[in-house]
N, C-alpha and C positions, 0 to 999 in steps of 0.2 A: 929199226928199231931203237935205235942211239933215239933219233929225234922224240921216239914217243916216249921214251923216260923221260925227257927234258921237255915237256907236255905236261905228262903229271904231275911232273917235281913243280911247275907254275900253278898247276891248278891247287894241288895240297896246300902250296903256299900261301896261295891265295884265300882259300876255305879256312887255314889255321890265322891266317891275318884278319879274314872278315871278321871271324871270329873272335880276333880279340878286340878287333874295335869295337865289333857289339856287345862285346863282354863289357867293356870298357863304360858305353855308351850305356849301356844296361844299369849297370853302376852308380855312374853319373845322375839318372834322372831316377832309377826305381829302387836303390839301395834305401832303406830307414837310415836317417841322418840327425836324431835329434838323444840329446843327452841328458835332458833333466827325466823326473821323476814324474812330474807332474801329469795328471791329466792330460795338460794341456798350458801351455805359456803365451802371454800377452804382449804383443810390442804395439807401439806408438808411434806411428811414421807420420812426421810433419809433411805439409803441402808442399815444404820448400826442401826437405832432405834428398840429398843425392846419394848414389848407390852405393858410395865407401861409407858413409853414414848409417844404412841399412844394415850394411855386413857387419859393422861395430857392433850391431844392437844385436843380430842374430850371431854374432863369438859366440857368446855361453851358452847358448841353447843349442848348437849346430855338432856335431862330431867332426865333421868335413865340410872348412867354410869354401874352400879351391872350390871341390866340387860344386857347392851349390852354386859357386861364382861361375862357373865354366855353364852349368845350365842356365842359370839367369841371361847369359849372354846371348845361346843359345836357340834361347825362348824369346829373346828380346825384351824382357823383363829391366833388365840394367840401367834400358833409357826409358824408361817408361813408370816409373815410380807414382803410387797413387798414395796421396797421405789416409788416415786414417789407424780406428782401431783394428789388428788382426790377431786372432788366435791360432797358433803352431801346436796342433794335437801331437802328443807322444804317440813315436816310430811314424810318423810322417817322412815319405821320400821329397827329395827335390822337386818333383815335379808337383807332388801334391804341396809342400809347402808357396812354391811361387805360384800356383792356382788359388791357393789361399790369398797369399799378397796383393794377387790383382783384382779378387772382383769378394771376398769375403768381407768386407769392410761392416764391423759391429756396429750396431748403437751403443749406446750409452744412455743412463735413463740421466736427465739432469732436473734438480729438486732445489729451490729456494722457497723460502718463506718471506715475512713480512719486514723488507729493508724498508732503509727510513729514507735512504739518497742511493740514486744510481752507481754514486761511485762503490756504496755497498756493494751493490749489485751487481756492479761490473767484476769487482774481486770474486764474490763468491762464482760467479758463471764463469770465469778464467781457471778457476780450479777444478774444472769437470770439461772442459772440452780447450780443444787447440787455440785458438784465440786467446788473447793478452789483456787485462783490464782496460787498460789504453785505448787501441782499436777498440772495442765495446763502447767505454765511453764516446767517444766520436762518433759512435755508428749510433749511438741511444740520444745524443744530442743536437746531430744533424737537424738545422733549419728548415730545408727543402724536405726531410722525411717526415718532422713533425707537422709544418704545415700541412703535406699530402694528407694525413692524416686524423686530421682536429686535432692537434692536441699544439700547445707552447711550452716555451722554458719555465713554465708555473704548475704544470700540469703534467709531464711527459715524462713521471713515474706509472702513467696512469696503465699504461697498454699488460704490463707485465703482471699478468694474476697468480700469483701464489700456487705453484701444483709441483707436480713430475711429468714433464716430458722427453718423449726418447731423441735424439738427435745424433748425427754422424760425429765423431769425436772433433774430426778436421774441420765441421763448420766455420765456418766467418763470420766476426761477426752483424754483418751487415746482415747474411741469411738470418742468424740469429734474431736477431731484431724485428726484420719481416717477417718470419715463422711466429712471431710472439702477438705482433698484431693481427697477424690470422687468427692466432686463438681468441684472441680478444674478443676479434669478431664473428668469431661462433661462438663465444660464450652468452655474446649480446642477441640470443635468439629472440624472437617475435615475442614469446610471452614475457621474457624480463622485460623488454622495449615496452610494453604496454604496461607493464606493471609501473615501471619509472614515471611513464606519462603521465598515471590516473596517479600518480604522488605530484606531479606536476613540474617536474624533475628531468635532466640526463641526464646519460649513463653516465656522463664524466663526475655529474653534479652527486649522485648516486655512490661513485666511487668514493668522493670525497669526505662525504658524509659517514661512508660506511668505514672509512679510517678513522675517525675519530669512535665509533664504537668497535671496534676492534681494538685501538687502544686503551678504551677507559674499561672493557672487561675481557678477559680471558675466558668466563664462563660462557661456551658456546651458547648453550638453556637461556643463561639471560642475554643475550646481544638480540634479542627481539622485541625487547620489555624496553631497555637503554635506546634502540632504534626508535620505537612508537614515541620516547620520553622525547627525544630531538626534534622526531617531525611535528609535536604538537607544539612546541617550542618554534619552530619553522613557520607553521603556520599560523602563529599570533604573531608573528615578526618579532619574536622577544630575541635579546641576544643567548645564543646557546651557551654562553659561559662554560665552556670543556677546557680542566685543566690541564688535558695533553694538546690541546694547541698552542697554551704558553708555554709549555716544553719547548715543545715544536719551536717556537716562535725565538725563544730562549739561545737555542742550541744552535740554530741557522741565521741569528742574528751573533752568535761567538764565532761562528763557523766551527763550532767544533760539536758533532754527535757524537762521541767519546763521554760528553759530559755525564753525570748521574745525580740528579732530581729526583728527590725521596718527598720533598713539600713547595709547593707554591706558595709563595709570598704574596703579602698585598701589594708590596709594592714593584714585582714582577706584573701586575694585571695589567697597568700602567706603559709597559712596553708598548712604542708604538709600530703595531706589526698589522697585513692583514690575515694574517694568521691566526692571533687574540683576539677569540671569540666573546673576552671578557671588554672588548673596546668598537669591535665591528662587528654588524649584524652581517645576517647570511651565514651560510656555509663558506667557507675558504674555497680561496681562491683554486688548491688544489690536495691533495691527498697530504696526512701528514706523515705517512707510512704506505704500506703496502697492507690494505685487508686481505686480507682471507673472504674464500667464497662466502664460506658462514655470516662472514660479518656482510658482503655487498647481499648475500639473497637472507639477510635478516631486516635490512632495511627496504628493501622491494617487498616483503611480505611480516609487516612488524607486530608487535603486540598493539592490537585496538582497548587504551585505556585513556583514562586523564592526569598520567603522572607531570608533573612541572620538574620535577629537581630529583635529584639524588644526592646521597653520600656514601662514601665508603662505609661497608658495615662489619664493625670491631666484634661482632660477636659471632660473624661467617664470614669469614676473611677468604675476597676472593670475589662474595658477592656484596652488594650494595643494600642501601634502605631506602625507599621511594614514598614520596610527599605531593600530594594535589594542590598543595599553597605552603605560602614562605614561614605560618607558623608552624605546623609541623615539620617542614626542612629546618626549620632554626633549631628544634629539638635535637633531630637526629644527627644534627650539626656539631652542638653542646657535644654528645656524647660522644663522638670522632676527636673533638678538638683535647678533647680530657685525655682519651688514649693515645694523640701522639705527642702531646706534653710528655706524658709519662714515660715515652718511648725516647722522650729527647733529640728528637731529629729536627735538624736544624734548616737544614737543607734539603 
């Protein structure tokens, strides 16, 4: 009888102990463990972050950091950190939080517009993904990469077509660059290649010319007309005489792309640069900025006309006055010069 009581006590003690253990385990994994009021909070984990650094990120978001650490240790997460952007939803328990951090990497939208230089592009991208501007710039300028993909250090900005793209936040500089080349090749489908071929231009030449069109006019509806004008000049083997190329040449020569130049002077037209289209014929060796898609397509589908000259239209700002001959252009230009002088714009 006495032995039975002892055995019963042992069984009961085991059940109580097991129950307490089960309750503790359940609490560690399945009790809600967030303390923020929003529907969700985001954490950005770098590719080389340690578990200690992850805990520091999570501390402001969790009620009980110790229970999270215990759960992470038991599930093997503390030794298998993965970089990325992750969402922690209000009311999640440790089991759900670890699951989100393990397999819930969220894509981010990466957008950029017509940057003038790779340095500016690198800075823009670095503000949106984990890769820093230095690593991005090194990847962009890698000579082996450029050679393999048909670019060089005069047109290395070409593969980056301004748009909005989805990336994982922890994308490396090399993976970003390689994805952009893939997007560039996808952009140049058979239809666009055929149009370029009919114009007698390579895709790289189209982009270089489109960068001039982009800089000449911000009016998307005017770009096909401007593109048609420059293509007329190319066909006639005339100098393009595009002011934006001179401005680019000045900035490039000075090594300062933050310069503000509102007026091109006659002395500027003598600057010895392959980008100075008042001095050198043909399309420049590379783009003077990143043209957007509307400018590229304007070159591929230009307006058909006989215009060879244009000047800013001071009666309809943002647009231009076009001319078929030099006499007509001179009259249009006189009006523009009178206006710019009245504004006292010296440079």
